[in-house]
C-alpha positions in Angstrom: -35.0 100.8 -32.0 -31.9 103.2 -31.5 -32.2 105.9 -33.8 -35.5 105.4 -35.0 -38.8 107.4 -34.4 -40.6 106.4 -31.2 -43.8 106.0 -33.1 -42.3 103.1 -35.0 -41.7 101.1 -31.8 -44.9 98.8 -32.5 -46.4 99.4 -29.1 -49.7 101.4 -28.4 -49.5 103.3 -25.0 -50.4 106.5 -23.3 -48.8 108.9 -25.5 -50.1 111.9 -23.4 -48.3 110.5 -20.2 -45.3 109.7 -22.3 -45.2 113.2 -23.9 -45.6 114.7 -20.5 -42.7 112.7 -19.1 -40.4 113.6 -22.0 -41.3 117.3 -21.4 -40.5 117.1 -17.8 -37.3 115.3 -18.5 -36.2 117.9 -21.0 -37.0 120.7 -18.7 -35.2 119.6 -15.7 -32.5 117.6 -17.4 -32.7 114.8 -15.1 -34.4 111.2 -15.2 -38.1 110.8 -15.0 -39.9 107.4 -14.1 -43.2 106.8 -15.3 -44.9 104.0 -13.3 -47.6 101.5 -14.5 -47.9 102.8 -18.1 -50.7 100.7 -19.7 -49.6 99.4 -23.2 -51.0 97.3 -26.1 -48.4 94.9 -28.0 -48.8 94.4 -31.7 -50.5 91.1 -30.8 -53.2 93.0 -29.0 -52.3 91.9 -25.6 -52.3 94.6 -23.0 -49.8 95.0 -20.0 -48.0 97.6 -17.9 -44.5 99.0 -18.2 -42.4 101.1 -15.7 -40.6 103.6 -18.0 -37.3 105.3 -17.2 -36.6 108.4 -19.4 -33.0 109.4 -19.1 -31.7 112.4 -20.9 -28.4 112.7 -22.8 -26.6 115.1 -25.0 -26.3 114.3 -28.8 -22.9 114.9 -30.2 -22.9 117.6 -32.8 -26.6 118.5 -32.0 -28.3 121.2 -29.8 -31.2 118.7 -29.4 -31.4 116.5 -26.4 -31.7 112.8 -26.9 -33.6 110.4 -24.6 -33.0 106.8 -23.7 -36.1 105.0 -22.7 -35.8 101.8 -20.6 -39.1 100.0 -20.1 -39.5 97.2 -17.5 -42.6 95.0 -18.1 -44.4 94.6 -14.8 -47.6 93.0 -16.1 -47.0 89.8 -14.2 -46.1 91.5 -11.0 -49.3 93.6 -11.4 -51.5 90.5 -11.7 -49.7 88.9 -8.6 -50.2 92.2 -6.6 -53.9 92.5 -7.7 -54.3 88.8 -6.6 -52.7 89.3 -3.2 -54.6 92.7 -2.9 -57.8 90.9 -3.5 -57.2 88.0 -1.1 -56.4 90.5 1.6 -59.6 92.4 0.8 -61.8 89.4 0.9 -60.2 88.6 4.3 -61.0 92.1 5.4 -64.7 91.9 4.1 -65.1 88.5 5.6 -63.9 89.9 9.0 -66.2 92.9 8.7 -69.2 91.2 7.5 -70.6 89.9 10.7 -69.9 93.2 12.3 -71.5 95.3 9.7 -74.6 92.8 9.7 -74.7 93.3 13.5 -74.4 97.1 13.3 -77.2 97.3 10.8 -79.4 94.6 12.6 -79.4 96.6 15.9 -81.1 99.8 14.6 -83.3 97.7 12.2 -84.7 95.8 15.3 -85.6 98.9 17.1 -87.1 100.4 14.0 -89.2 97.1 13.7 -90.3 97.4 17.4 -91.2 101.1 17.1 -93.2 100.6 14.0 -95.1 97.7 15.6 -95.8 99.8 18.7 -96.9 102.8 16.4 -99.3 100.4 14.5 -100.9 99.1 17.7 -101.2 102.5 19.2 -102.8 104.0 15.9 -105.3 101.2 15.9 -106.3 102.0 19.5 -106.6 105.8 18.8 -108.6 104.8 15.8 -111.0 103.1 18.0 -111.2 106.2 20.2 -112.0 108.2 17.1 -114.6 105.7 16.0 -116.2 106.0 19.5 -116.1 109.8 19.2 -118.0 109.6 15.9 -120.6 107.4 17.4 -121.0 109.7 20.4 -121.6 112.7 18.0 -124.3 110.6 16.3 -126.0 109.7 19.3 -126.0 113.2 20.6 -127.7 114.3 17.5 -130.5 111.9 18.2 -130.9 113.3 21.7 -129.2 110.6 23.6 -128.3 111.0 27.4 -124.9 112.6 27.6 -123.4 111.4 31.0 -123.4 107.7 30.0 -121.8 108.4 26.7 -119.0 110.5 28.5 -118.4 107.7 31.1 -118.0 105.1 28.3 -115.7 107.3 26.3 -113.6 108.2 29.5 -113.5 104.5 30.4 -112.1 103.6 26.9 -109.4 106.3 27.1 -108.2 104.7 30.4 -108.4 101.3 28.9 -106.1 102.0 26.1 -103.9 104.5 28.1 -104.4 107.3 25.6 -102.2 109.7 27.4 -99.5 107.3 27.5 -99.8 106.7 23.8 -99.9 110.4 23.0 -96.6 110.9 24.9 -94.7 107.9 23.7 -95.7 107.7 20.1 -93.8 110.8 19.2 -90.7 109.3 21.0 -91.1 106.0 19.1 -91.2 108.0 15.8 -88.0 109.8 16.8 -86.3 106.6 17.7 -87.2 105.0 14.5 -85.9 108.1 12.5 -82.6 107.9 14.6 -82.5 104.3 13.5 -83.0 104.8 9.8 -80.2 107.7 10.0 -77.9 105.2 11.6 -78.5 102.5 8.9 -78.1 105.2 6.2 -74.8 106.4 7.7 -73.6 102.9 7.7 -74.7 102.3 4.0 -73.1 105.6 3.0 -70.0 104.6 4.9 -69.8 101.3 3.0 -70.1 103.0 -0.2 -67.5 105.5 0.4 -65.2 102.8 1.7 -65.5 100.5 -1.2 -65.5 103.1 -4.1 -66.7 100.4 -6.7 -65.4 100.7 -10.1 -63.0 103.4 -9.3 -59.5 102.3 -10.4 -57.9 105.7 -11.2 -56.5 108.2 -8.8 -59.2 110.8 -7.9 -59.0 113.8 -5.4 -60.5 112.5 -2.3 -61.4 114.2 1.2 -59.0 112.4 3.6 -61.1 113.1 6.7 -64.2 111.9 5.2 -62.5 108.5 3.9 -61.1 108.0 7.4 -64.5 108.7 9.0 -66.2 106.2 6.7 -63.6 103.5 7.5 -64.1 104.2 11.2 -67.8 103.6 10.7 -67.5 100.4 8.7 -65.1 98.8 11.2 -67.1 99.9 14.3 -67.9 96.5 15.5 -64.1 95.6 15.3 -63.3 98.3 18.0 -66.3 99.3 19.7 -66.0 96.9 22.7 -62.2 97.4 22.8 -61.4 101.0 22.4 -62.6 104.5 22.1 -61.7 106.0 18.8 -61.0 109.8 18.9 -60.3 111.8 15.8 -58.4 115.1 15.7 -58.8 116.2 12.0 -57.3 119.2 10.2 -60.5 120.5 8.5 -58.5 122.8 6.2 -56.7 119.9 4.4 -57.1 120.2 0.6 -58.2 117.1 -1.6 -55.4 114.7 -2.0 -54.9 112.5 -5.3 -55.6 108.8 -4.2 -56.7 105.5 -5.1 -59.5 105.7 -2.7 -60.5 102.2 -2.2 -57.0 101.1 -1.7 -56.3 104.0 0.7 -59.3 103.2 2.7 -57.9 99.6 2.9 -54.7 100.9 4.4 -56.6 102.7 7.1 -58.8 99.7 7.7 -55.7 97.5 8.1 -54.0 99.8 10.7 -57.2 100.3 12.6 -57.9 96.8 12.9 -54.3 95.9 13.9 -54.5 98.7 16.6 -57.9 97.2 18.0 -56.2 93.8 18.1 -53.2 95.1 19.9 -55.4 96.8 22.6 -57.4 93.5 23.0 -54.3 91.4 23.6 -53.3 93.9 26.3 -57.0 93.5 27.7 -56.7 89.8 27.6 -53.5 90.1 29.8 -55.5 92.3 32.3 -53.6 95.4 31.4 -56.5 97.6 31.0 -60.3 97.7 30.7 -60.5 99.7 27.5 -58.1 101.3 25.3 -57.9 104.4 23.0 -57.3 104.8 19.3 -56.4 108.3 18.3 -56.4 109.4 14.5 -55.1 112.8 13.6 -54.6 114.5 10.2 -52.3 117.6 9.6 -50.8 119.2 6.6 -47.0 119.4 6.6 -46.0 121.8 4.0 -46.3 119.6 0.9 -47.7 116.6 2.5 -50.7 115.4 4.3 -49.7 113.3 7.5 -52.1 110.8 9.2 -51.3 109.3 12.6 -53.0 106.3 14.0 -52.2 106.0 17.7 -53.2 103.0 19.7 -52.6 102.1 23.5 -51.7 98.5 22.8 -48.6 96.7 24.1 -46.0 98.0 21.4 -44.0 96.1 18.9 -41.2 94.0 20.2 -37.8 95.3 19.0 -36.9 91.9 17.3 -39.8 92.0 15.0 -39.9 95.8 14.2 -37.8 95.3 10.9 -40.2 92.7 9.7 -43.7 94.1 10.0 -43.9 95.4 6.4 -42.6 92.0 5.1 -45.0 89.9 3.0 -46.7 87.1 4.9 -45.3 88.3 8.2 -47.7 87.9 11.2 -47.6 87.5 14.8 -51.1 86.1 14.8 -52.2 82.6 15.2 -52.4 80.2 12.1 -55.7 81.0 10.4 -56.2 84.4 11.9 -54.6 86.4 9.2 -52.5 86.1 6.0 -49.8 88.5 7.0 -50.5 90.7 4.0 -52.2 93.7 5.6 -49.1 95.8 6.3 -47.1 94.7 3.3 -49.9 95.7 1.0 -50.5 99.0 3.0 -46.8 99.7 2.4 -47.0 98.9 -1.3 -50.1 101.1 -1.7 -48.8 104.2 0.2 -45.0 104.1 -1.3 -45.2 102.6 -4.7 -48.6 103.7 -5.7 -48.9 107.1 -4.0 -45.3 108.3 -3.7 -45.6 108.7 0.1 -44.2 106.9 3.2 -45.4 104.7 6.0 -43.5 104.3 9.2 -44.2 103.8 12.9 -43.1 104.9 16.4 -43.5 102.3 19.2 -42.8 101.9 22.8 -43.2 98.6 24.8 -46.0 98.8 27.3 -47.3 102.2 25.8 -48.4 101.6 22.3 -47.7 102.3 18.6 -48.3 105.2 16.3 -48.4 104.5 12.6 -47.4 107.6 10.5 -48.7 107.9 6.8 -47.5 110.7 4.7 -49.0 111.4 1.3 -47.8 114.1 -1.2 -49.9 117.1 -2.0 -49.1 116.9 -5.6 -51.2 118.6 -8.4 -50.8 116.1 -11.1 -50.1 112.3 -11.5 -46.7 113.1 -13.1 -45.7 115.0 -10.0 -46.6 111.9 -7.9 -44.6 109.7 -9.9 -41.3 112.0 -9.9 -41.1 111.3 -6.1 -39.7 107.9 -6.9 -37.0 109.3 -9.2 -35.3 111.5 -6.6 
């Protein structure tokens, strides 16, 4: 392909991204990397390329030349997708029973309150019917005192004053239950972001809040979760579903770390603190737990694929490895941790506040 027009290479790809990359390379005079460029080969098969654009001077010409090196990462993408899906299924299975419990509790008292309201309305309807009968008898000249005594006895029998006091409270409880279920369903929808495969500008605080809600049954008996959000944060360009998965992985790990301390009798209930801040051109997310901390001999391994300290069958060891890949490779960010034995661990996620996808990709070129 050397010396031939780029259009004759026989590949169909995202020309807009390629043109943008060439323009940036020409402007800066330094290499640019385009990650995960979708392409279609002459045989109509689709795949992905990582493309490095390298500028060079053309002897005897004022025009700049470009050397494009493409690495086919299709197989890697397929493997990563399979691993990511397996990890998501593991998380969904882990959360399913908890979410069912979180929804079942409010629906139970919604049902109980509706049954109470149904019975109460039937009894009040009986009183209303008696009042109608009472009025009809008055019109015929019936003796009033016996009718009043009968009506008073009926009021006491059905505890009318009690019903009039408790029924509004039952309605309020039912409405709160509906609100709780609605919040869980909305959080699940925000957490999953079905069908969204491209980076979109998301509200980081809202995304974290929805993940906390979805995972509530994982931590509510173990720790208090406190949030300290910077509500002035601008939207951040993210793969929403995958970002939420990262937060979920770290949140569940934090809960499990605290649970181990509780088992050992070290504390009654722990704390997980999540903060968000803007640091110049970055958004920083800190997730701090009061677990036992990470032992020094395994600190260098925790982002390795398949590494886990859990018992066999308790986890695939993919959570933090995939989290690292999502934050670093797919978002141009960083994920690190600070830990102290006996005190706990803080995971620190940094995401770039970049305005275009091209700028996010340039973070890797350096």
